[in-house]
N, C-alpha and C positions, 0 to 999 in steps of 0.2 A: 454679530459675530455667533456661528449656530452654535446653540448647547450642544454640547458633548451628552450621548445617551449616558444613562446609569447603569453601568453593566461590571461584573467583579475584575478586578486587577488581574491580569493571565498570573497566574501563579502561585497570588497570594490569597486569594480564597478558593472554600471546597462548598460549589454549591451541589446537593443531591442529583439524579439524573430520574429519581424515582417522579412517575407521569407523566416527566419530560417527552417528549415524541422524537425520538431519531428514526433517519433514513440509514441505509446502507446497501451501498453499491456491492456486487460482488458476492451479494448474502448466501447464495447457495452451495454455498465451501468453504474450506479452510478460511484464512482466518475474520473470511465475512461472517460464516456461520458462526464464529467462535466468538466474534464482538457481537454480534447479535444475541445469544446465549448468555453471555458474561451482563448486557446493556438491561435484558430480563430479568435477571438474576436481583438486581441490582432499581426491580422498578420501575422501567422504562416501555414506553408502549413503540415497539418496535415496526417502521416497514419497512420490507427486506423488499430487495429488487433485485433482480438479476435475468439472464436471457434465458437462462435453465427453469423453462417453466412447470417443467414437470415435476423438478426439485423443490421449489422454495414452498412447495402446499407444507412436504416432510416435516422439513427445518423450522417453520410456523408452526408445525403441532407438536416438535417437540419443546419449544421454549416453555419456558416458565410462565403460569402465569394467563390472563388474557389478556385481549384488547390490541393482539398486534395483527398485522397485516401485512400480504406480500400482491407485490405488483410486478408484472413481466417488461422488461425496459433492457436497452443494450444502450449504453454506452458511448459505443459509434453512430449512434442516431438520436442528433438534438429531438426530432420528430418523438421518438419512442422513449425519451425519458421527461422533455413536457410532459406528455401526457402522462408518463409514469408520476409522476411527482405532481401534478396540477389535480389526480386522482386518490392519491395519499395524503393529500390537503384539506380534499373535499371531506374525506373519509374521517378524518384527525382532526378537521378543524384549526391545524395550525403545522408547525416545523421547526423545532428548537435547533435542533442538529444535524448533520451531514456529515457523511464519512464516506470516501473517495477509497474504495477500496479496489475496485475491480482490476485485474491484470492479467497480462498475460507475457512469455516470452519466447523469444526464438533464438534458435542457436549457431554460431558458427562464426568465421570471421566473412569480412566484408568477401571475399573471395566467392567462399559458397553461402550466406543466407542472403535469397534472394531479398530483388529490391520491394514485391509484396510482402515477405512476411516484417522485411522491417517496418516499412508504412501503416500492415495489421498494430504492429506492437507500440511505435508510437500513436496513430490512432487512438488505442484501447486506452493504453497508460497514462500520456497525455494528454491529449483532447480529451479524451473521455473523462478527465478532471475535470478540464475548460468546461465542457458541456453540462457536467452534473451540477457543477457551480453555478453557471449561466440559468441552468433550471429554477435550483431551490431559491435564489437569493433573491427575488421577492417577497417568500413566505419567511427567508435567515432576516430579512430587515425589518421585519414587523414585528418581531420574538427577541430584534438583538440577539440570533444565535450564535452558533458557532459550529467552522465547517474543519475536518481535519483529514486530510489527505495522505494517502501511505510513501512515502519514502522507502528511503532502501541505504543500506550500506553501498552499493550500486551509485548512491548518489556523489561520493563526493570518492572513490577509490576503482581504479579501471580493473578488470579483469578480460584478457581476448580471449574471444568465442561469444560474448555475451553484450556485444557491442550497442543490439541494438536497445537491449535492457535497460546498460546504463543508462546510454543517450537519454531513456524515457525518463531515468527516472533521475538526472539531473535537470532536464527540464521542469519536472515537477517542483522540484524543490525550489528554484527561483521562479515559476508562478506562482507558490507560495510565500514567498517573500515580498512578490508587488501586490498581490492577494490584500496580504496585511496590509501592505499601504493604504491601498484604494480604499478598505470596508472599514478599517478604526474608527474612523470619523461618524461612520453609523452606526456603531456601535456590536459590529461581525468579527465575533475574533478568527483567525484562522491557524490551525496549528500542524508541524509534517510528524509525521512518529518514523523515523528510521528503523529499520527491522534489520537484524542481520539476518542468519541462515535460519527462513521459520521448518519448522517440519509440517511440509505440505506436501501434496499432488505436484504442485509444478518443482519444486526439490528434485522428489523423487524420479518424478519422470525425465527430468535433468540428467540426473544419474544412471537411469537404464539407458538413454540414448548413451550419455557419453562416460563412459569409464575416468574417462582422464578428468574428469570435473569433482569426480569424487573423490580421486585420489589430491587435486586444490583442494576440497574439501575440507580432508584429512589434515593437510600440512599447515591452514588456516588453523584449525581446531586443535593442535598439538599440546598449546600452551593450556591448554582446558583443564588436561591432562593431570599439572602441577598444582601443590596444594595450596589453597587460597587464590586461583585463577578457572574459576566454575563459571563465572563469569564473562571469559574471554571472551572480545564481539565475534572472534572465528567460531565458535562453537552455536549448537542448533538449538535455536529457543522453538517452543514446544508454542502453537495456535493460540491456548489459552494465556499461557503467561503475555503473549503480544496484544489480544484481547485485553485481559486486564489493565495493562498501561495504554490503550487506545480509551476505554472509558475512561479510566481516571482523568486522562489528559483531558475530556471530555468535561468533566468536574469540575477542572482546574482550570479549565480553560486554556491551556497549558500552547506557546508559541513552538517549542520544540520537544518532545520525548524519544528516547534514546534505548532502544531494548535487544540484547541486555545495555545497563547502564554506562559500562566502562567503553559503550560502544561512541558517547561522546569525547572521551579521549581522541581515538582516531580522526574522530569530524573535523576538530581542532587545530588536529595536525595537518591536516590535508596539503598545507604550503609544504609541510615535508615531504611526504609521501606522496605528492605528486611532481615533486622538483624532477631534474635530471638525475642525483641519485639515487632518491627513491623511486624512480621507474628502472633504472640497473638493476634495483637490488629486485623488486616487481619480474622483471623479465627475467632475473635468473632464476630467482623460486619456480615461477610459472611459464616462462615465456615456450617450454615445449609443447603445455599443453593445450594453447591455441591450433596448435600442427596436428596433435592427437586428437584434438574434438572434431574438426574438418575431417577427418578420413573417418570420425564413427560416426556423423550427423548422414556424412555421401553414403556409408554404407548403410545407414538406415532409413533413408531416403530410399534406395534404391530396393529394399525388404519391403517396404510400406510405400509403392511408389501413390498413393492418396494423400499422406500424412507431408506436413508442411512447417519445416522448423523444428 
């Protein structure tokens, strides 16, 4: 019988990230940059990875403490990621955790969202996580480390006009479940962070391109205006709040974490949400938004021919 590695039980113990080496993809902005900042605040040594090579040294320079480093890497290229992770391991001598955060979005229904855009989103958000884990796994096995992948409210709920993004995040959720089964016996923990609407450039761009999307978000967020429901899943959360939850998940080796916390209720009620009656309610609430979004995406595309999604 193969002995089980001596690692903390998920959710029952908390081990500081101080002096731990944590690699973050998509670290040049948004949630990734916020996670890097929170890790540095708690004393971790951070390896920042992103395509935007110009932004990485700026983010690194703003981190508290020293001992951080950045490495250009594209999650859409296994060769690029392998090189970035190998360089990080050489620089730090080890790797204790990875936050697979890099992600993009494309807009429009199946009639409007180009196949190339769909492939780009899935390749970045889903296959990019797979590539990240593949690149980091040898080092994580040595340290009995931890992987945190970025899921979404879209992992288990549907919203017309964001099919590519939702499909990629649903895939990320199942990939994380499979990874947990495959890696638990070698001492590598795997967790998924499910976030609601996070106040990032991704959301801002979506609302700029599609005013109908902003209306949908307001419908989701409306209960948050009621007393006692400030943490309603439809409300917007800050990248910092998301980052705090992510770093705590690393410390506790959590399997699942929800931001905001009430999102767990929506997650566990997905059978109802995605049932035929649930679909009818969603269509009634948001059905016209997808049609309006298509018109807005086409208008944006005509105004900016070089843009996609």
